[in-house]
C-alpha positions as CSV (number, residue, x, y, z in Angstrom):
1,M,0.0,0.0,0.1
2,A,1.6,3.4,-0.9
3,D,0.8,6.8,0.1
4,G,-0.9,9.1,-2.2
5,I,0.6,12.4,-0.6
6,S,4.3,12.7,-0.3
7,G,5.7,13.7,3.1
8,M,2.7,12.1,5.0
9,Q,3.5,12.3,8.7
10,L,2.2,9.1,10.4
11,A,3.4,9.6,14.0
12,T,0.3,10.3,16.4
13,G,0.0,12.3,19.5
14,D,-1.5,11.0,22.9
15,T,-4.8,12.5,22.4
16,M,-5.3,12.8,18.7
17,T,-7.7,10.7,16.9
18,R,-6.9,9.5,13.3
19,I,-9.6,7.9,10.9
20,F,-9.0,6.1,7.8
21,H,-12.2,6.6,5.6
22,A,-12.9,4.6,2.4
23,T,-15.9,3.8,0.3
24,D,-17.3,1.5,-2.7
25,P,-15.5,-1.7,-2.9
26,H,-18.3,-3.2,-4.7
27,G,-17.5,-6.8,-3.6
28,N,-13.9,-6.6,-4.3
29,E,-12.1,-8.7,-2.0
30,L,-8.7,-7.6,-2.4
31,I,-9.9,-4.2,-1.5
32,W,-11.4,-5.5,1.5
33,K,-8.2,-7.4,2.7
34,K,-6.2,-4.0,2.1
35,Y,-9.0,-2.1,4.3
36,L,-8.2,-4.5,7.1
37,K,-4.5,-3.5,7.3
38,T,-5.1,0.2,7.2
39,S,-5.0,0.7,11.1
40,V,-1.7,-0.7,11.2
41,Y,-0.4,0.9,8.1
42,Y,-1.6,4.4,8.7
43,K,-1.8,4.1,12.6
44,A,-5.6,4.8,12.6
45,D,-7.8,4.8,15.5
46,I,-10.8,4.2,13.7
47,I,-11.1,2.5,10.1
48,M,-14.3,3.0,7.9
49,L,-15.6,1.5,4.9
50,C,-19.0,3.3,4.1
51,G,-21.3,2.3,1.4
52,D,-21.7,-0.1,-1.8
53,L,-20.0,-3.2,-0.2
54,T,-21.7,-5.8,-2.5
55,G,-20.7,-7.2,-5.8
56,K,-22.7,-7.2,-9.0
57,A,-22.5,-10.5,-10.7
58,I,-21.6,-14.1,-10.1
59,V,-18.9,-16.0,-11.9
60,P,-20.2,-19.8,-11.8
61,F,-17.3,-22.5,-11.8
62,V,-19.2,-25.5,-13.2
63,K,-18.2,-29.0,-12.2
64,K,-18.1,-31.6,-15.1
65,G,-16.7,-34.3,-13.5
66,D,-14.2,-35.7,-10.5
67,S,-11.4,-33.6,-11.7
68,E,-12.9,-31.3,-14.3
69,W,-14.2,-27.7,-14.0
70,Y,-15.0,-24.8,-16.5
71,S,-15.9,-21.0,-16.0
72,S,-16.2,-18.2,-18.7
73,P,-15.6,-15.0,-16.7
74,Y,-15.0,-12.7,-19.7
75,G,-16.9,-14.8,-22.4
76,K,-13.9,-17.1,-22.9
77,V,-14.1,-20.7,-21.4
78,E,-11.4,-21.6,-19.1
79,T,-10.9,-25.4,-18.0
80,Y,-9.3,-26.4,-14.9
81,Y,-8.2,-30.0,-13.9
82,C,-7.3,-29.9,-10.1
83,R,-8.9,-28.5,-7.1
84,E,-5.9,-26.3,-6.2
85,E,-6.2,-24.7,-9.7
86,V,-10.0,-23.9,-9.3
87,N,-9.6,-22.4,-5.8
88,K,-6.7,-20.2,-7.2
89,K,-8.9,-18.8,-10.0
90,M,-12.0,-18.3,-7.6
91,E,-9.7,-16.4,-5.3
92,S,-8.5,-14.1,-8.3
93,I,-12.2,-13.7,-9.5
94,R,-13.2,-12.4,-6.0
95,D,-10.3,-10.1,-6.0
96,Q,-11.8,-8.5,-9.0
97,G,-15.1,-7.9,-7.5
98,F,-17.2,-10.9,-8.5
99,Y,-18.9,-13.7,-6.6
100,A,-17.1,-17.0,-7.4
101,V,-19.5,-20.1,-7.0
102,E,-19.1,-23.7,-7.7
103,L,-22.2,-25.2,-9.3
104,S,-23.2,-28.5,-11.1
105,R,-24.4,-28.3,-14.6
106,S,-27.9,-29.3,-13.4
107,D,-27.9,-26.3,-11.1
108,V,-26.9,-24.0,-13.8
109,E,-29.8,-25.3,-16.0
110,Q,-32.2,-24.7,-13.2
111,F,-31.2,-21.1,-12.5
112,Q,-31.3,-20.3,-16.1
113,K,-34.9,-21.4,-16.3
114,D,-36.0,-20.0,-13.0
115,E,-34.9,-16.0,-12.2
116,K,-36.2,-16.3,-8.7
117,K,-34.0,-19.0,-8.1
118,M,-31.3,-17.1,-9.6
119,D,-32.0,-14.0,-7.3
120,A,-32.2,-16.2,-4.3
121,L,-28.6,-17.6,-5.0
122,F,-27.2,-14.2,-5.6
123,E,-28.6,-12.9,-2.5
124,N,-27.3,-15.9,-0.3
125,V,-23.8,-15.6,-1.9
126,M,-24.0,-11.8,-1.1
127,K,-24.8,-12.4,2.4
128,D,-22.4,-15.2,3.0
129,T,-19.6,-13.1,1.7
130,V,-20.4,-9.8,3.8
131,D,-20.5,-12.4,6.8
132,R,-17.1,-13.7,6.0
133,W,-15.7,-10.3,5.6
134,M,-17.1,-9.2,8.9
135,T,-15.5,-12.4,10.4
136,M,-12.1,-11.5,8.8
137,V,-12.2,-8.4,11.2
138,E,-11.7,-10.4,14.3
139,E,-8.7,-12.2,12.9
140,R,-7.0,-9.3,11.3
141,V,-7.5,-6.1,13.0
142,P,-6.2,-5.1,16.3
143,K,-8.9,-5.2,19.1
144,E,-8.2,-1.5,20.2
145,V,-9.1,-0.2,16.7
146,K,-12.6,0.6,16.1
147,V,-14.2,-0.8,12.9
148,L,-17.1,1.0,11.3
149,V,-18.9,-0.5,8.4
150,N,-22.2,0.5,6.4
151,P,-24.1,-0.3,3.4
152,G,-24.7,2.4,0.6
153,N,-27.3,2.9,-2.2
154,D,-26.3,-0.1,-4.2
155,D,-26.8,-2.5,-1.4
156,S,-29.4,-4.8,-0.7
157,F,-31.2,-4.4,2.8
158,A,-30.6,-8.0,3.3
159,I,-26.9,-7.2,4.5
160,D,-27.6,-5.0,7.2
161,E,-28.7,-7.7,9.7
162,V,-25.5,-9.5,8.6
163,I,-23.3,-6.6,9.6
164,K,-25.1,-5.9,12.8
165,K,-24.7,-9.4,14.2
166,H,-21.0,-9.1,14.5
167,E,-20.2,-7.3,17.9
168,R,-16.9,-6.1,16.6
169,I,-18.2,-4.2,13.8
170,L,-19.8,-0.6,14.5
171,Y,-22.9,-0.4,12.3
172,P,-23.5,3.3,12.4
173,L,-26.8,3.8,10.8
174,Q,-30.0,5.6,12.5
175,K,-27.8,6.2,15.8
176,V,-25.0,8.3,17.1
177,V,-21.6,6.9,17.6
178,D,-19.3,8.3,19.8
179,I,-15.8,8.5,18.0
180,D,-13.3,9.3,20.9
181,G,-15.4,11.2,23.6
182,S,-15.1,14.6,21.9
183,H,-16.4,13.7,18.6
184,R,-19.7,12.1,17.5
185,L,-20.8,10.7,14.2
186,I,-24.1,10.6,12.5
187,S,-24.8,8.6,9.0
188,C,-27.0,8.4,6.2
189,D,-26.7,5.7,3.3
190,W,-29.3,7.1,1.1
191,V,-28.6,9.1,-1.8
192,N,-30.6,11.2,-4.3
193,P,-32.3,9.8,-7.5
194,T,-29.7,7.8,-9.9
195,P,-30.4,6.4,-13.6
196,W,-30.0,2.9,-12.0
197,K,-33.0,3.1,-9.7
198,T,-31.0,1.4,-6.8
199,P,-32.4,0.1,-3.3
200,R,-31.5,3.3,-1.2
201,E,-32.2,6.3,-3.4
202,C,-35.1,8.8,-2.9
203,S,-36.1,12.3,-3.8
204,E,-34.2,15.3,-2.5
205,D,-36.9,16.2,-0.4
206,E,-37.3,12.9,1.3
207,L,-33.6,12.9,1.5
208,L,-33.3,16.3,3.4
209,R,-35.9,14.8,5.8
210,K,-33.7,11.8,6.4
211,L,-30.9,14.1,7.1
212,E,-32.7,16.5,9.5
213,R,-33.7,13.2,11.5
214,E,-30.0,12.5,11.8
215,F,-28.9,15.9,12.8
216,G,-32.0,15.9,15.4
217,R,-30.2,13.2,17.2
218,V,-27.3,15.7,18.5
219,E,-27.3,19.0,20.3
220,A,-24.0,20.2,19.0
221,F,-22.4,20.3,15.6
222,D,-18.9,22.0,16.2
223,N,-17.3,18.5,16.5
224,L,-19.7,16.5,14.5
225,I,-18.6,14.1,11.6
226,C,-21.3,13.2,9.1
227,N,-21.0,10.0,7.3
228,F,-23.3,10.7,4.3
229,H,-22.8,8.5,1.1
230,A,-24.1,11.0,-1.3
231,P,-21.6,14.2,-1.6
232,P,-22.8,17.7,-1.6
233,Y,-23.9,18.9,-5.4
234,G,-22.2,21.3,-7.3
235,T,-18.7,20.8,-5.6
236,Q,-15.4,19.0,-6.6
237,L,-16.8,15.8,-4.9
238,D,-19.8,14.9,-7.3
239,L,-18.3,15.2,-10.7
240,A,-19.3,12.0,-13.0
241,P,-19.1,11.2,-16.6
242,K,-22.5,12.8,-18.3
243,L,-24.6,9.8,-19.7
244,D,-26.9,9.8,-22.8
245,K,-30.4,8.4,-23.0
246,D,-28.8,4.8,-23.2
247,L,-26.7,5.4,-20.2
248,R,-23.6,5.5,-22.2
249,P,-20.7,8.3,-21.3
250,V,-21.1,11.4,-23.6
251,S,-17.5,12.5,-24.8
252,H,-16.1,15.2,-26.9
253,F,-12.9,14.6,-29.0
254,G,-12.4,11.4,-26.8
255,N,-12.6,13.1,-23.6
256,P,-15.7,12.5,-21.2
257,E,-18.1,15.2,-20.5
258,M,-18.7,15.7,-16.7
259,E,-21.6,16.9,-14.8
260,N,-22.5,17.2,-11.0
261,V,-24.5,14.5,-10.0
262,G,-24.6,14.7,-6.0
263,S,-27.2,15.8,-3.6
264,K,-28.6,19.2,-3.1
265,A,-30.2,18.0,0.1
266,V,-26.8,17.0,1.5
267,K,-25.3,20.4,0.5
268,E,-28.4,22.4,2.2
269,A,-28.0,20.3,5.5
270,I,-24.2,20.9,5.5
271,L,-24.3,24.6,5.0
272,K,-27.0,24.8,7.7
273,Y,-25.5,22.9,10.3
274,Q,-21.9,23.3,9.6
275,P,-20.6,20.1,11.0
276,L,-16.8,19.6,11.6
277,L,-16.4,16.9,8.8
278,G,-18.3,15.3,6.1
279,L,-17.4,11.9,5.0
280,H,-18.8,11.0,1.3
281,G,-18.4,8.5,-1.4
282,H,-20.9,7.1,-4.0
283,I,-19.2,9.1,-7.1
284,H,-16.2,7.1,-8.0
285,D,-14.6,9.5,-10.4
286,S,-14.4,12.6,-8.0
287,I,-11.3,12.1,-5.6
288,A,-11.2,15.5,-3.8
289,H,-11.4,17.2,-0.5
290,M,-12.8,20.9,-0.1
291,Y,-14.5,23.1,2.5
292,L,-18.2,24.0,2.5
293,G,-18.1,27.1,5.0
294,R,-16.6,25.6,8.1
295,T,-17.0,21.9,7.1
296,L,-14.1,19.9,5.4
297,C,-15.9,17.3,3.0
298,V,-13.9,14.4,1.6
299,N,-14.7,12.0,-1.3
300,P,-11.9,9.2,-1.5
301,G,-13.5,7.8,-4.8
302,S,-13.2,4.3,-6.0
303,D,-11.4,2.2,-8.3
304,Y,-12.5,-1.0,-7.4
305,R,-12.1,-2.7,-10.9
306,K,-8.3,-2.5,-10.5
307,G,-8.2,-3.4,-6.9
308,L,-7.2,0.0,-5.6
309,L,-8.0,1.1,-2.3
310,R,-8.4,4.8,-2.3
311,G,-9.1,6.7,1.1
312,Y,-8.5,9.6,3.4
313,V,-6.4,9.9,6.5
314,V,-8.0,12.3,8.6
315,D,-6.5,13.6,11.9
316,L,-9.3,15.1,14.1
317,P,-8.6,18.6,16.1
318,T,-7.2,18.3,19.5
319,P,-6.9,21.5,22.1
320,G,-3.1,21.5,21.2
321,K,-3.8,21.2,17.3
322,P,-7.0,22.7,16.6
323,K,-7.0,22.4,12.9
324,I,-8.5,19.3,11.3
325,E,-6.1,17.7,8.7
326,C,-6.5,15.2,6.0
327,W,-4.3,13.2,3.5
328,R,-5.6,11.2,0.3
329,V,-3.9,7.8,0.0
330,E,-4.0,4.9,-2.4
331,G,-2.6,1.4,-2.8
């Protein structure tokens, strides 16, 4: 894992709290494994992976006989002749953000005929993967480190209970999380409407009502951290490629045309309450940090297709060091 900012100082003070924040792994297991190392690598007190945890597709590994399997992850059939070879390829597929599943030929035929069975398979594999990821926290993250994980707009509601059953994980939605005795955190997994009609999106009016409910859980905002998956509209944090009616990127002379697609409700709420810090994601192309009034807002972006973990390291203010500081990192 490599720093994205030269000269980054990793020494911590006695009372300073350091956060590592990342988003949008979309099922990429390589990114998850890197995330589990960040508390050690960046000397972080709390590590956060917030939003869009799950993958988008299954790659079946079909068993033909006692020692023969095949798969076609990219449209080209590949054949394997030993269990070790299959396991290695399945791990590689998971590290690219897909769900690798071993099936028989009769299983494949059934799933091709019955869409409901296919949907049930996908949900079960997704839940099993999230469960396995959460279990890995116990094995790989030092016990004194706080681990915060929550879904985003792309994620099925089926995974929430899976996350919540793991006591080692802080599930922050619809509650206030005490970060260090001085700083508190509120969260929102919902976003403004997208062309893909994802599970956790709603109108800007409804989103503003959800945000107001979260701000209503606290009495003071000076040391408040907002973990809002949608970035504020019209900023450096919400630029994405413009799409045509067929959802294809629009380009001019080979360069993509960009447009702001973030949330006006999030921007309105941040400007109204002026929390200390806004932690955002959702828009993979906008890797940036900036101030809205007194509020530092960050979006680490995402490059899950390449297995890159992008994040922000944030040092919260202390009486002896009253200015918040952040660094963008990737690896």
